[in-house]
C-alpha positions as CSV (number, residue, x, y, z in Angstrom):
1,M,-0.4,0.0,0.0
2,L,1.0,3.4,-0.8
3,L,-0.9,5.9,1.2
4,L,0.3,9.9,-0.6
5,L,0.4,12.5,2.3
6,P,0.2,16.3,1.1
7,P,3.2,18.4,2.3
8,S,2.8,21.8,4.7
9,E,3.8,24.7,3.9
10,T,5.6,25.3,7.5
11,K,8.2,23.6,7.9
12,R,10.7,22.4,11.1
13,D,14.3,23.8,11.3
14,G,16.9,22.1,12.4
15,G,18.2,18.4,11.5
16,T,20.9,16.8,11.4
17,D,24.2,17.8,9.5
18,E,24.4,15.4,6.7
19,V,23.4,17.9,4.1
20,L,20.5,17.5,0.3
21,D,21.8,14.7,-1.9
22,L,18.5,14.2,-4.7
23,G,20.7,10.5,-5.0
24,A,19.1,9.2,-1.7
25,L,15.8,10.5,-2.3
26,S,13.2,7.6,-3.3
27,F,12.2,7.8,-6.8
28,P,15.1,8.7,-8.1
29,E,13.7,8.6,-11.8
30,L,12.1,12.1,-10.5
31,S,15.8,13.5,-10.0
32,D,16.5,15.3,-13.3
33,V,13.4,17.9,-12.1
34,R,14.3,17.8,-8.2
35,A,17.6,19.0,-9.6
36,E,16.3,21.8,-12.2
37,L,14.0,23.2,-10.1
38,V,16.9,23.3,-6.6
39,D,18.8,25.1,-9.0
40,E,16.0,27.5,-9.4
41,V,14.9,27.9,-6.3
42,V,18.4,28.8,-4.9
43,E,18.7,30.8,-7.7
44,L,15.7,32.7,-7.8
45,A,16.6,33.4,-3.5
46,R,19.9,35.5,-4.9
47,D,16.8,38.3,-5.7
48,P,14.5,38.7,-2.8
49,A,12.0,40.6,-3.5
50,E,11.1,38.4,-7.2
51,M,11.7,35.5,-4.9
52,M,8.5,36.9,-2.6
53,R,6.5,37.9,-5.6
54,A,6.7,33.9,-7.0
55,L,6.0,32.1,-4.2
56,K,3.5,34.8,-2.8
57,L,5.1,35.7,0.5
58,G,4.1,38.1,2.6
59,P,6.6,40.9,4.7
60,R,6.2,38.4,7.2
61,Q,7.9,35.3,5.3
62,A,11.1,37.4,4.2
63,A,12.9,34.4,6.5
64,E,11.8,31.9,4.0
65,V,14.1,33.8,1.5
66,A,16.9,33.1,3.2
67,R,15.3,29.2,3.4
68,N,15.5,28.6,-0.2
69,S,18.7,30.1,-1.2
70,V,20.8,27.2,1.3
71,L,18.9,24.4,-0.2
72,R,22.2,22.9,-0.9
73,R,24.3,22.9,2.7
74,S,20.8,23.4,5.4
75,P,20.5,20.4,7.5
76,T,18.0,17.2,7.0
77,L,15.5,15.8,8.6
78,P,13.2,12.6,7.8
79,A,10.1,14.1,5.4
80,I,7.3,12.7,8.1
81,D,9.1,14.9,10.7
82,R,10.3,17.8,8.5
83,Y,6.5,18.8,8.3
84,T,4.5,20.3,11.0
85,G,0.7,22.0,10.8
86,V,-2.3,20.1,11.3
87,L,-1.9,17.3,9.4
88,F,1.6,16.8,10.9
89,D,0.5,17.3,14.4
90,A,-2.1,14.8,14.1
91,L,0.4,12.7,12.8
92,D,2.3,13.5,15.1
93,A,5.2,11.1,13.5
94,P,8.1,12.2,16.3
95,S,6.2,10.2,19.0
96,L,5.5,7.0,16.9
97,D,7.7,3.8,17.6
98,G,10.5,2.0,16.2
99,S,8.0,-0.6,14.1
100,A,5.7,2.4,13.5
101,R,8.4,4.6,11.5
102,A,9.5,2.1,9.7
103,F,6.3,0.7,8.0
104,A,6.1,4.4,7.2
105,G,9.1,4.3,5.8
106,E,7.5,1.2,3.4
107,T,4.1,3.2,3.1
108,V,3.8,6.6,3.2
109,V,5.3,9.2,0.6
110,V,4.7,13.1,1.1
111,H,4.7,14.7,-2.2
112,S,6.3,17.6,-1.9
113,A,6.3,20.5,-4.6
114,L,10.2,21.1,-5.2
115,F,11.5,17.1,-4.8
116,G,8.3,16.0,-5.7
117,L,7.5,12.3,-4.5
118,V,9.9,11.5,-1.5
119,G,9.6,8.5,1.0
120,A,8.9,9.6,4.8
121,L,12.3,9.0,6.1
122,D,14.2,10.4,2.7
123,P,16.5,13.3,4.5
124,I,15.0,16.5,3.1
125,P,15.8,20.2,4.0
126,A,13.4,23.2,5.3
127,Y,12.8,25.0,2.1
128,R,9.2,26.9,0.8
129,L,7.8,26.0,-2.7
130,S,4.3,25.7,-2.7
131,H,2.2,23.5,-6.0
132,D,0.8,26.8,-7.2
133,S,4.2,29.0,-7.5
134,R,5.2,29.8,-10.7
135,L,8.9,29.8,-10.7
136,P,10.7,31.5,-13.7
137,G,10.8,28.2,-15.7
138,G,7.6,28.3,-16.1
139,A,4.0,26.6,-13.5
140,L,5.2,23.2,-11.1
141,K,2.2,21.3,-13.4
142,R,4.0,22.0,-16.8
143,R,7.2,20.0,-14.9
144,W,5.9,17.5,-12.6
145,R,2.7,16.0,-14.3
146,D,3.4,13.1,-16.2
147,A,6.7,12.4,-14.4
148,L,4.4,12.1,-11.4
149,S,1.9,10.0,-12.8
150,R,4.5,7.6,-14.3
151,T,5.9,7.1,-11.1
152,L,2.6,5.9,-9.5
153,S,0.9,4.5,-12.6
154,A,4.2,2.1,-12.5
155,Y,2.9,1.1,-8.6
156,G,1.1,-2.2,-8.6
157,G,-0.4,-1.8,-5.1
158,V,-3.2,0.1,-3.2
159,I,-2.6,3.5,-3.7
160,V,-4.6,5.8,-0.9
161,D,-4.7,9.4,-2.0
162,L,-5.3,11.8,1.2
163,R,-4.0,14.8,-1.5
164,S,-5.2,18.2,-1.5
165,E,-6.9,18.8,-4.8
166,G,-4.1,21.0,-5.8
167,Y,-1.2,18.7,-5.1
168,V,-4.1,16.0,-7.5
169,E,-3.1,18.4,-9.7
170,L,0.3,18.3,-10.0
171,G,0.7,14.1,-11.1
172,P,-3.2,12.3,-10.7
173,A,-2.8,8.9,-9.2
174,P,-4.0,6.2,-11.7
175,R,-7.9,5.2,-11.9
176,R,-7.9,1.9,-11.5
177,E,-9.0,-0.6,-8.9
178,G,-7.2,-0.6,-6.3
179,S,-6.2,3.1,-6.4
180,A,-8.8,5.8,-4.6
181,F,-8.9,9.2,-3.6
182,V,-10.3,10.3,-0.2
183,R,-12.6,13.0,0.4
184,V,-13.0,14.6,4.2
185,V,-16.6,14.9,5.0
186,S,-18.4,15.7,7.4
187,E,-22.5,14.1,8.1
188,D,-25.0,15.3,9.2
189,G,-27.8,13.8,10.9
190,T,-30.0,13.5,8.4
191,G,-27.1,11.9,6.3
192,R,-26.2,14.9,4.1
193,R,-22.4,15.0,3.5
194,R,-20.7,18.2,2.9
195,A,-17.1,18.3,2.6
196,L,-14.4,19.4,5.0
197,N,-11.8,21.9,4.8
198,H,-9.5,22.8,7.4
199,F,-10.6,20.0,10.1
200,N,-9.6,17.9,6.8
201,K,-6.5,17.8,7.7
202,R,-6.2,16.8,11.1
203,A,-8.7,13.6,10.5
204,K,-5.9,12.7,7.1
205,G,-3.1,12.8,9.5
206,L,-5.3,11.0,12.2
207,F,-6.2,8.4,10.1
208,A,-2.7,8.2,8.8
209,R,-1.5,7.8,12.9
210,A,-3.9,5.0,12.8
211,V,-3.0,2.6,9.6
212,L,0.9,3.0,10.9
213,E,0.9,2.0,14.4
214,Q,-1.5,-0.7,13.3
215,R,0.1,-1.8,10.0
216,P,-2.8,-3.4,8.9
217,E,-2.3,-5.9,5.4
218,V,-4.3,-4.0,2.2
219,E,-3.6,-6.0,-1.0
220,T,-7.6,-4.1,-2.1
221,I,-10.1,-0.8,-1.3
222,R,-12.2,-3.1,0.1
223,D,-9.8,-4.3,2.8
224,L,-9.3,-1.2,3.9
225,V,-12.5,0.2,3.9
226,D,-12.9,-3.3,6.3
227,W,-9.5,-1.7,8.8
228,A,-10.4,1.3,8.7
229,A,-14.7,0.6,10.1
230,S,-12.5,-1.7,12.5
231,A,-10.2,1.1,13.7
232,G,-12.7,3.8,14.0
233,F,-13.5,5.5,11.0
234,S,-16.3,6.0,8.8
235,L,-14.6,5.1,4.9
236,D,-17.1,4.5,2.3
237,A,-17.8,5.1,-1.3
238,G,-20.3,7.9,-0.1
239,P,-24.4,7.8,0.4
240,G,-26.4,4.7,-2.1
241,S,-23.7,3.5,-2.9
242,D,-22.9,-0.1,-3.9
243,A,-19.8,0.0,-6.1
244,P,-18.2,-3.8,-5.3
245,A,-14.9,-2.3,-4.5
246,A,-15.9,-0.1,-1.8
247,V,-14.6,3.0,-4.3
248,S,-17.6,5.3,-5.7
249,P,-17.2,5.5,-9.9
250,D,-15.2,8.8,-9.8
251,G,-12.5,6.7,-7.9
252,E,-13.3,7.8,-4.3
253,L,-13.7,7.1,-0.8
254,Q,-15.2,9.5,1.6
255,L,-13.7,9.7,5.3
256,I,-16.2,10.8,7.9
257,A,-15.0,13.4,10.1
């Protein structure tokens, strides 16, 4: 199973003395795009005002430019520890035991705008780049979409896509049996559902943590749905659906928060 997580705008500072090594990251087929983008971001940081415009940063976020200027020589942390914010606070990776972290290394992939798909334990520096940032070389969607789609399509196991829609656009997961996009919803007393915004991140973080702690054997989406029920999560194809594979016709699952 591949558990796809979105990144976070906020990152934890610091790390080990180990600096960025693009060759040490998972999915080496993405190395050329990664190297191109890192070079471009570092070069753009030479002009702080231009970088702030490109990344849509306000005056209080000027420190993000300094982060980007030293990408190649700043400390690194495992990706799952680098990101902060609502989802990653709920996931609380630093408190996971060794077995859960090892399972994360086999299962969890974070979609970074700068590095593409990175494994949970891949060492990365703090940086600032968003899915809608526009660098001098062009939109990230044009540069990432084909490469990421090929990588995800080559994966033969179950794909559970917890990314935000902005990151899905940078590299869609395959539309096939065994691949599902998870949308977090709320349900009122009449059974009506609506998509959540801010609180969806916490639900995704708690769901991901439960997967890492319990380490279910998942070979199909139905296995995932059955495990989720046993773990206290309501995960299904949506009201009125009787899809045999537990996924709606458009490849979506709904997680009720």
